N, C-alpha and C positions, 0 to 999 in steps of 0.2 A: 504493500500500500504506500510505499514511499512517494512523496509528492516531488516529481522531477520536472523542472521547467523546460528542459531541452531533450529532444529525441536523441537516442544513442548513435544511430547509424547515419553518419554524415560524410560527405566527400572531404570536407575540411573540418579540422578539430574545432569544436565549439565548447566553451566552458559549461559544465553541468553542476547545478546546485540542487541539493536535496535535503529533505527533512523526513523523519520517520513517523510511522503510526504503529499500532500494536503489533502487527505481524512482522515488522522489522525490529521492533523493540524486544519482543519476546512473546509472552503469553497473550492470548486473546483478551481484549479489554484490560490490558496490563496497566499498572499504575506504579507509584513510587515505591511500593513494598516489594517489587521484583528484586530478588537477591543478586541477579546477574546483570543489572543495568550498566555497571561499569564495563563489563566485558562486551555487552551489546554495543556500547558506544565505540569501543575499540574496533569491533568488526565493521560497523558502519563506515568508519573512517578509513578502513582498508579499501572499501569499494568506492567511497566518495571522499578522497583526501581533501583536507581543508587547510588553507594557509592564509593568514591575514595579509591584507595589502591596504593601499590607500583607500580603496572603495569597498573593501570586504572586511567585516568585523565579526569576530566570534563572540557569542553570548553564553549565558548559562545553559548547561546541558548540551544539546546539539543545536541550539538556536544560533542564528547568524543574521547579519544585515548586509545586503548588497545595494550599492548605489549605482544606477545605470540609467543613462538617457533621461536625466532630470526626474527620475523616480527612485524610490527606495523599496526594496523587497525585504520584509521581515519574516524569516523562516522560524516559526515558533515550535517549541518542544512541548507537545501535549501529553508526554508520558513520564518523564523523569521526576516531575514534581507534583504529579496528579494524585489527588485523594480518590478513594473508592467512591463509586457513584452513589452509594447509600449513606455517605457521611453528610450530616447536616452542615450547611455552610461550607461544604468542601471546596477546595481550590482545584482549578483546572490547569493553570500555568505555574502556580507557585508565586510567592511574594517577590522573590529575587528576580525572576524573569519578568514579572509585571513591571517592576521598577525599571529594569534595564530597557524594556520596550518603550515605556513612556518617556524616558530620558533620551531616547534615540529617534523619536519622531520629529526630525528636524526639517525634512523636505515637505513641500506642499502636497505632493501626491504619493501615497503609501499603499503598497500591496501587503496585506496581512495573510500569511500562508500558514495553513494548519493541516495536519494529517487527517483530522476529522472535521465535520461541519461546525461552523459557528452557529448559524440560525437554524438549527435542526430540531427544535423542540416539538415539531409537528409529528415526528415519528418515534417509535419505541427504541430505536437503536442509539448508538453513541453520538453525542454532540455536546458542545460547550453549553448551549442554552438548555438542552434537555437534561444533562447530567448534573450540572452545577448552576441552576438558574439564578441564585442570589449573587454568586460571583460574576455571572455573565452580565447582570444588570449593572453591577459595580464597574465592570470592564467597559461597558458602553458609556457610562457616566464619565469615566476617566478619559476615554477617547474624545468625548465632547469637550472636556476641559482643555485638552491640548489644542483642539481646534484646527486640525489639519483635514485633509481629504483622504478617505480610505476606501479601498476595494478589497473584497475578501475572496480568497482562493483556497479550495479544500478538496479532500478526496474521501476515501473510505466507503462510500455508499454503493459501489459496484454499478454505477450509472452516471449519466450526465444530467445535471440540473442547473438551471440559471434562475436565481431568485432576484427580484427587485426589492430592495430594503426601503421601506417608506421613510419619508423625511422626518417622521415622528421619532425615529431612533437617533439620527445624527444631524438633523437640521437640513438635510439635502438628500435627494434620492441616491442610493448607492446600490451595489450588486454583490451577490455571492455567486461565484462560479465553482461548481463541483464537477470534477472529472475523475473517473476511476472505473476500470483500469484496463490495461493492455494485456494482462497475463493472469487474470483471476476468474473465478467462477462468476457467472452473471445470472441474474434472477429476473426473468421476464414478468412484467406486471407490477414491479416494485412501486412505480410512481402512482399507478391507479390504486394500489392498496394503501398508500399513505398520501391522502389529499393534502395539498399545501397551498394556502391562499397567497403566498409570496411567489410561487412558481410562475415563470413566464415562458420557459422553454425546457425541454428535456427529452430524453429517451432512455430506455433500459433494455436489458436482455441480450446485449451484444458488446463485445470488446470495444473500447473507445479510447480516444485521446482528443486533446484540444490544442489549438494554436491561437495565440493572441498577437494581434498587431496593434501597436500603440503609437500615439503621437501626442507629445506634450507641448502645449503652447504657453503663452504668458498667463492665461487665466483658465485653462481647461485641459483635461486629458481625454483624448478620444480612444476608445477601445473597440476593436473589431474582434469578436469571439467566433472562431470557426470550430464547430464540434463535429468530429468524424467518428464513424464506425469503421469496421474492417472493410466495408463495402464502399466507403467514400464519404463525402460531405453530407451530413444529415441536416444541419441548419447553420446559419450565420446570423449574428446580431451585431448591431452597432450601438454603442452606448457612449455618453459623454458625462464626465464628472466635472462640474464647474467649481472653480476656486471661490 
């Protein structure tokens, strides 16, 4: 379930940035109690070596920040510091990582990348909003306080889903794009079984991947999201985030 921004097989070498979810971390629905999380991190860094540079910074756990093309990408670790889903007031990202993220939201346009969904409280499976709702509300409040622009990118759900996040959350319309996966079991009918009032696009039941084309101007970020199945392009959408 690793969230990978770039395809592997290219004629020219292209940097690859990744963050994990449970099946990369270790046990299904794993959290901070996993005894081998140190070893899991070492294994991840064998497959995706990470080295800090002027535009790439490492954070707590396997989190990191990349600055590219007037945007920042914040890869968040949703396993190393995560409380069990049944813990009241449980944390999803942990205090240290939350502080690190908020301190590093410097650019106007920010992609927040997570192995599992952010706004996934509509279904019974894992998500930040569904598993730790009180911390999620606090997280959104903190994002509002920093007052930048955010787009959400996630995986885990074995399908493609595009959600439009109402301005009641962040003060402006935003989006969560969920893509997963190219090499995992798919479940036909997943979207129909879990109705979602925020959903504007999606498909399930087939291996998938997404390509994003972005353009950042002085006051806006344009996003073209192209969602593919193994049979080709399934849909394309164009979104604009205004500063």
